C-alpha positions, 0 to 999 in steps of 0.5 A, spaced: 399 854 572 398 850 566 401 843 567 406 843 560 406 836 557 412 832 556 413 835 548 412 842 551 417 841 557 423 839 553 421 845 548 421 850 555 428 847 557 432 848 550 431 855 552 436 855 558 442 855 555 448 852 558 456 852 557 457 845 556 457 840 562 457 847 567 451 851 569 453 857 566 446 859 564 443 867 564 441 866 571 449 865 573 451 871 570 446 875 574 448 872 581 455 873 580 454 880 580 455 883 587 449 886 591 448 893 592 450 897 599 444 899 603 443 906 601 445 906 594 442 906 587 437 912 590 440 916 584 436 912 580 430 909 584 428 916 585 429 919 578 422 922 575 423 918 569 424 912 573 417 913 576 414 916 570 416 909 566 414 905 572 406 907 571 406 907 564 403 900 561 409 899 556 415 903 553 422 904 554 427 906 558 435 907 557 439 908 563 446 910 561 452 911 566 460 911 565 464 904 566 465 902 573 459 906 576 454 900 578 449 899 573 450 891 573 449 892 581 443 896 579 440 891 574 441 886 579 437 890 584 432 892 580 430 884 578 431 882 584 428 887 589 426 893 586 421 892 580 418 886 583 416 890 589 414 896 584 410 891 579 408 885 583 404 882 577 409 883 572 413 878 569 420 880 570 425 877 565 432 879 564 439 878 561 446 881 562 450 881 556 458 879 558 463 880 553 466 874 549 461 870 552 454 872 552 454 877 547 448 875 541 441 876 541 440 869 540 442 868 547 438 874 549 432 871 546 432 864 549 433 867 556 427 872 555 423 866 553 425 861 558 423 866 563 416 868 559 414 861 559 416 859 566 412 865 568 406 864 563 406 856 561 400 858 556 405 862 552 409 855 550 404 854 544 407 859 541 414 856 540 411 849 539 410 849 531 417 851 530 420 846 535 416 840 532 420 843 525 427 845 528 427 841 534 433 842 539 436 847 533 430 852 534 435 856 539 440 857 533 435 860 529 434 868 531 428 870 526 424 864 529 426 866 536 423 873 535 416 871 531 415 866 538 416 873 543 413 877 538 406 872 538 407 871 545 407 879 547 401 879 542 397 875 546 392 878 550 393 873 556 400 875 556 400 880 562 405 885 563 412 884 562 418 887 564 424 885 560 431 888 563 437 887 558 444 889 562 450 892 558 448 893 552 456 896 550 458 888 551 453 886 545 456 884 539 456 890 534 452 888 529 448 884 533 446 890 537 444 894 531 439 888 530 437 888 537 435 895 537 431 895 531 427 890 533 426 893 540 424 899 537 419 896 532 416 892 537 415 898 543 412 902 537 407 897 535 405 895 543 404 902 544 399 903 539 395 897 541 391 897 548 393 891 550 401 892 549 404 891 556 412 891 555 416 895 558 424 894 557 430 897 562 436 898 558 443 899 561 449 901 557 456 906 557 454 912 554 457 911 548 453 915 542 453 908 537 449 906 543 445 911 545 444 915 539 440 908 536 435 910 541 434 917 540 429 917 534 423 914 540 424 921 544 418 923 541 414 918 542 417 916 549 419 923 552 421 919 558 425 914 555 433 917 558 436 917 564 444 919 564 447 917 569 453 920 567 449 927 569 449 924 576 456 923 578 455 927 584 450 923 586 453 916 584 460 919 588 456 920 594 453 912 594 461 910 592 462 914 599 457 909 602 460 903 599 467 905 602 464 906 609 461 899 608 467 896 605 472 898 611 467 896 616 468 889 613 475 889 612 476 892 620 472 886 623 476 881 619 483 885 620 481 887 627 483 894 626 482 899 632 478 905 631 484 910 629 486 906 623 479 905 621 478 912 620 485 913 617 484 909 612 476 911 610 478 918 610 484 916 605 480 913 600 475 918 600 480 923 599 481 920 591 477 923 586 473 920 581 472 914 585 467 909 582 464 902 584 470 898 580 475 902 583 472 900 590 472 893 588 480 893 585 482 897 591 479 892 597 482 887 593 489 889 594 488 891 601 484 884 602 491 881 599 496 885 603 499 883 610 501 889 614 501 890 621 496 894 625 500 900 626 499 907 624 505 907 620 504 901 617 497 903 615 500 909 612 505 905 608 499 901 605 495 907 603 501 910 600 501 904 595 493 904 594 491 906 586 488 912 585 484 910 578 482 904 576 488 904 570 493 904 575 489 898 579 490 894 573 497 897 571 498 894 579 495 887 578 497 886 570 504 882 568 501 878 562 495 876 558 492 874 551 488 878 549 485 876 542 481 870 543 473 871 540 471 867 546 474 865 553 479 860 553 478 854 558 484 854 563 487 847 559 487 852 552 491 857 556 496 852 559 497 849 552 498 856 549 503 858 555 507 852 554 507 853 546 510 860 546 515 858 551 518 853 547 523 858 544 527 852 541 522 848 537 524 842 541 516 840 542 514 836 537 507 834 540 502 835 545 505 830 550 511 833 550 508 839 552 510 840 560 503 841 562 501 843 569 495 840 573 488 845 572 488 847 579 496 848 579 495 853 573 489 856 576 494 858 581 500 860 576 494 864 573 493 868 579 499 870 580 501 872 574 495 876 573 492 878 580 485 880 579 485 882 572 483 875 570 478 871 573 477 863 572 470 861 572 467 854 571 474 853 568 474 859 563 478 866 563 474 872 563 476 879 564 475 881 571 471 887 567 470 890 560 474 896 562 480 891 563 479 889 555 478 896 553 484 898 558 489 893 554 487 895 547 490 900 543 486 905 538 486 902 532 489 909 529 495 908 534 502 904 531 504 897 531 508 898 538 504 904 542 506 905 549 503 910 554 507 916 553 514 916 557 513 919 565 506 916 564 507 911 569 502 906 565 507 900 562 501 896 559 495 902 558 493 901 551 499 897 550 496 892 545 493 892 538 488 888 536 493 886 531 499 884 535 494 880 540 492 876 533 499 875 531 500 872 538 495 868 538 496 865 531 503 863 532 500 859 538 495 856 533 500 854 527 505 851 533 499 847 535 497 845 529 
């Protein structure tokens, strides 16, 4: 590979965006996703449209599946294992969208360019002119980033490239429309050129607003779609493999005898609408539970297991602030909670707040919210995009929505965006 000059090296490095002093980069968002269990993902790997896409020099492939059905686990496996084996000469670049924190076209392009230049340093020349003009500010100029990417892809020496973009439904709405339009234009242009060798693999939930954006490509790319929502039986069978794997893990750690292990596995396999996310939540519940290794005790713990993702969220939710436009830092949430509990207005300056140590406050959050909220590198995140959707009421609902009486769901669709923003506004005003 060509050695970069010092100026080229600095230019290359600016595209690897990180959060403050923490190494929260595009690699981190991929690596935090669980690895696949052996025997899973075959519903996709054996699909004829995937095999056809692999044989093409260029073209898109859109994979949709219901929430919690393992799309991100699949995408990680493709990036790390399946695609390097199937296309060893290709440069494989990826970006995993994450609601609230990694959800813009600018971040996507920076990640793709950093990986592209790492694989083929010769292409850095397409960035140098704009870098000399804008310096580090180049990463904030989306049109310039697109121009660099397009010029790199048009280079005859660029070689074969595969872009994997996971969770398009977690991209900001207006950003997604821009991204979809530019991707379609790029695919159309490159497919008409003999030297164009770019393939993209996109994953999303089966929302019409996303899937519909790519429908006009069907005539040019007839194998563009793999609707995982139509593969529910195959996915459910693979979830059974995950359940068996997780039961074995739990049995080893808890030293469960064979009869109790079989009882637990059989009960979990009886649940309808099993998803990967549900399995994750259930086994966290089991891992946190203390129970005797007797048939009666295991039956009792089985009786408390949630039978859906929503029920799982009900079991672990006690308190949350929903309206922040970006993930809150632990210290910010610490201040917000203490401002909210100042009912008598006795606190007049920041020093008067009874703030806990960050580690102690993180422990308190865990006890209040359970798995619903995760702490990574000092920032608060929802466990999964469905957690946010679980809480947020539909805009058409009343200002004080509640689940129907008798539903057993206190928090499901219980918070409107307006109410959540009102709480956050009250905190901000009180703080000021």
